[in-house]
Structure formats: C-alpha cells, structure tokens
C-alpha positions as CSV (number, residue, x, y, z in Angstrom):
1,X,-131.8,-96.9,160.4
2,X,-135.5,-96.3,160.9
3,X,-136.9,-92.8,160.7
4,X,-140.2,-91.1,161.7
5,X,-141.8,-89.8,158.6
6,X,-143.6,-87.1,160.6
7,X,-141.0,-85.5,162.9
8,X,-138.0,-86.9,161.0
9,X,-136.3,-88.3,164.1
10,X,-133.8,-91.1,163.6
11,X,-134.1,-94.3,165.7
12,X,-131.9,-97.2,166.5
13,X,-132.5,-100.5,164.8
14,X,-135.3,-102.5,166.4
15,X,-137.7,-99.6,167.0
16,X,-140.9,-99.6,164.9
17,X,-142.9,-96.6,166.2
18,X,-142.1,-93.0,166.9
19,X,-142.4,-92.4,170.6
20,X,-143.4,-88.7,170.0
21,X,-145.7,-89.0,167.1
22,X,-147.0,-92.5,167.6
23,X,-146.6,-93.4,163.9
24,X,-144.9,-96.3,162.1
25,X,-141.2,-95.7,161.3
26,X,-139.9,-96.0,157.8
27,X,-136.5,-97.4,156.6
28,X,-135.5,-94.2,154.8
29,X,-136.7,-90.7,154.1
30,X,-137.0,-89.1,150.7
31,X,-134.1,-86.9,149.4
32,X,-135.8,-83.6,150.0
33,X,-137.6,-82.5,153.1
34,X,-141.0,-81.9,151.5
35,X,-143.0,-80.8,154.6
36,X,-145.0,-77.6,154.3
37,X,-144.8,-75.0,157.0
38,X,-148.1,-76.2,158.3
39,X,-147.0,-79.8,158.4
40,X,-143.9,-78.9,160.4
41,X,-145.9,-76.9,162.9
42,X,-148.3,-79.9,163.3
43,X,-145.4,-82.3,163.8
44,X,-144.0,-80.0,166.5
45,X,-147.3,-79.2,168.1
46,X,-147.6,-80.3,171.7
47,X,-143.8,-81.1,171.9
48,X,-141.4,-79.4,174.3
49,X,-139.6,-76.8,172.1
50,X,-136.1,-75.6,172.7
51,X,-134.6,-72.4,171.4
52,X,-131.5,-72.9,169.1
53,X,-131.1,-69.4,167.6
54,X,-132.3,-65.9,168.2
55,X,-131.8,-62.8,166.0
56,X,-133.0,-61.0,163.0
57,X,-135.3,-62.9,160.6
58,X,-132.9,-63.1,157.7
59,X,-130.1,-64.6,159.9
60,X,-132.5,-67.1,161.6
61,X,-133.8,-68.1,158.2
62,X,-130.3,-69.1,157.2
63,X,-129.9,-71.3,160.3
64,X,-133.3,-72.8,159.7
65,X,-132.3,-73.7,156.1
66,X,-129.2,-75.4,157.4
67,X,-131.2,-77.4,159.9
68,X,-133.8,-78.3,157.3
69,X,-131.1,-79.5,154.9
70,X,-130.1,-82.0,157.5
71,X,-133.6,-83.0,158.3
72,X,-134.1,-81.2,161.6
73,X,-137.6,-79.8,161.7
74,X,-137.8,-76.3,163.2
75,X,-140.1,-73.3,163.4
76,X,-139.6,-69.6,163.7
77,X,-141.5,-67.8,166.4
78,X,-141.8,-64.2,167.5
79,X,-139.2,-63.2,170.2
80,X,-141.4,-61.8,172.9
81,X,-138.5,-61.4,175.4
82,X,-136.1,-59.1,173.5
83,X,-137.1,-55.4,173.4
84,X,-136.0,-53.8,170.1
85,X,-135.9,-50.0,169.7
86,X,-138.5,-48.6,167.4
87,X,-137.5,-48.7,163.7
88,X,-135.2,-51.7,164.1
89,X,-136.0,-55.1,162.7
90,X,-137.9,-57.4,165.1
91,X,-136.2,-60.4,166.6
92,X,-137.3,-64.0,166.2
93,X,-136.3,-67.3,167.8
94,X,-135.8,-70.6,166.1
95,X,-137.0,-73.7,168.0
96,X,-136.7,-77.4,167.6
97,X,-138.4,-80.3,169.5
98,X,-136.4,-81.3,172.6
99,X,-135.7,-84.7,171.2
100,X,-134.0,-83.1,168.1
101,X,-131.8,-80.8,170.2
102,X,-128.7,-83.0,170.1
103,X,-129.0,-83.3,166.3
104,X,-129.5,-79.6,165.9
105,X,-126.4,-78.9,168.0
106,X,-124.4,-81.4,165.9
107,X,-125.4,-79.7,162.6
108,X,-124.7,-76.2,163.9
109,X,-121.4,-77.3,165.5
110,X,-120.3,-78.9,162.2
111,X,-121.1,-75.7,160.4
112,X,-119.2,-73.6,163.0
113,X,-116.1,-75.9,162.6
114,X,-116.3,-75.6,158.8
115,X,-116.5,-71.8,159.1
116,X,-113.5,-71.7,161.4
117,X,-111.5,-73.9,159.0
118,X,-112.4,-71.6,156.2
119,X,-111.9,-68.2,157.9
120,X,-109.5,-69.1,160.7
121,X,-109.5,-67.9,164.3
122,X,-106.8,-65.3,164.1
123,X,-107.4,-61.8,165.3
124,X,-108.8,-59.2,163.0
125,X,-106.1,-57.0,161.5
126,X,-105.2,-53.9,163.5
127,X,-107.2,-50.9,162.6
128,X,-105.2,-47.8,161.7
129,X,-106.8,-44.9,163.5
130,X,-106.1,-41.5,161.9
131,X,-106.5,-43.0,158.3
132,X,-109.5,-43.1,156.1
133,X,-110.7,-46.7,155.8
134,X,-111.8,-45.9,152.2
135,X,-108.8,-44.2,150.7
136,X,-106.1,-44.4,153.3
137,X,-105.6,-40.6,153.6
138,X,-104.4,-39.2,156.9
139,X,-107.3,-37.7,158.8
140,X,-106.7,-35.3,161.7
141,X,-108.3,-36.2,165.0
142,X,-110.5,-33.1,165.0
143,X,-112.0,-33.8,161.5
144,X,-115.3,-35.5,160.9
145,X,-114.8,-36.4,157.3
146,X,-111.9,-37.5,155.0
147,X,-110.4,-34.4,153.3
148,X,-109.6,-36.5,150.2
149,X,-112.8,-38.6,149.5
150,X,-115.3,-37.0,151.9
151,X,-116.2,-40.2,153.8
152,X,-117.8,-39.4,157.2
153,X,-115.3,-40.8,159.7
154,X,-117.2,-39.9,162.9
155,X,-117.7,-37.1,165.4
156,X,-114.6,-35.1,165.9
157,X,-113.0,-35.9,169.2
C-alpha cells in the first residue's frame, strides 16, 4: 500500500501522489512516527480539521499518543468554546485532518473495545450508604466524618 510521507495517509494501489499534500507516495513508512510538532502542524495546515477529543490536557495527550502510535497525525488546540471555572485546568481539543477521520475513529473504536473486554460492561458495585468507604465503619446520617478513621464523608444531611 502506498503512503503519503507528509500527512501519513494510506492510499489504494495505483495512486502515486497525495491528493492533499501533492507529494509522491512511498511504499512504506518508517517504524516510528518521527515528525516534529512543527512538521505535523505544517502537514495539517490549510486542511479541514475535525475534532476527535475534548478535555483536560493530560487526557487528550493520551488520546493523541494512541493516534500517533497508529500513524494518525493530530494536533492539540485550545478549547475556546468550553468555559471553565477559575482555578480549574483549561480544556483542549484534539483535531485530525478530515481525510484521517475514519482512521482515527477506527483506532479509538478498537481501543474502546479493548477496554470493554478488559474491564467489562457490568454495573459498578452497589455503594453502601451509611458506611465509611475507607474503613467500613457505620456512620450515622447526621455525621460529617467517620468516627473510627476521621475520613470526611460529606455534609450532614
């Protein structure tokens, strides 16, 4: 299969030039994605970008690393739509070129399926109200902290 060495798109046999980057295709890409941040931004410059993730920077970085490991170029941008209360971490968005959207969905979908297989889809265990989650001691409803270990349980209700 031919690939674009600039945007990393995969093409069907018979194609010789990348439609987006207008560069010659290569038969295979190197093992590691060796593009710098600047090179990725240049490769995506002028392309229609589609959001694939939104959230805190550390979480979005994990999604980006997953996409990069599967040769899907992406960039992290400031989320200008989400208003975050003062003192909270700012939100960012992860975007890919529109022509890479299906591949990004495939990679993220496979990861989701893998997580479901590992963790299951069953409901979380029932929480026992009235017991301290740390030590299991009975905590009266009108108490804000565990009488045994001192863990703050919540405002008395």
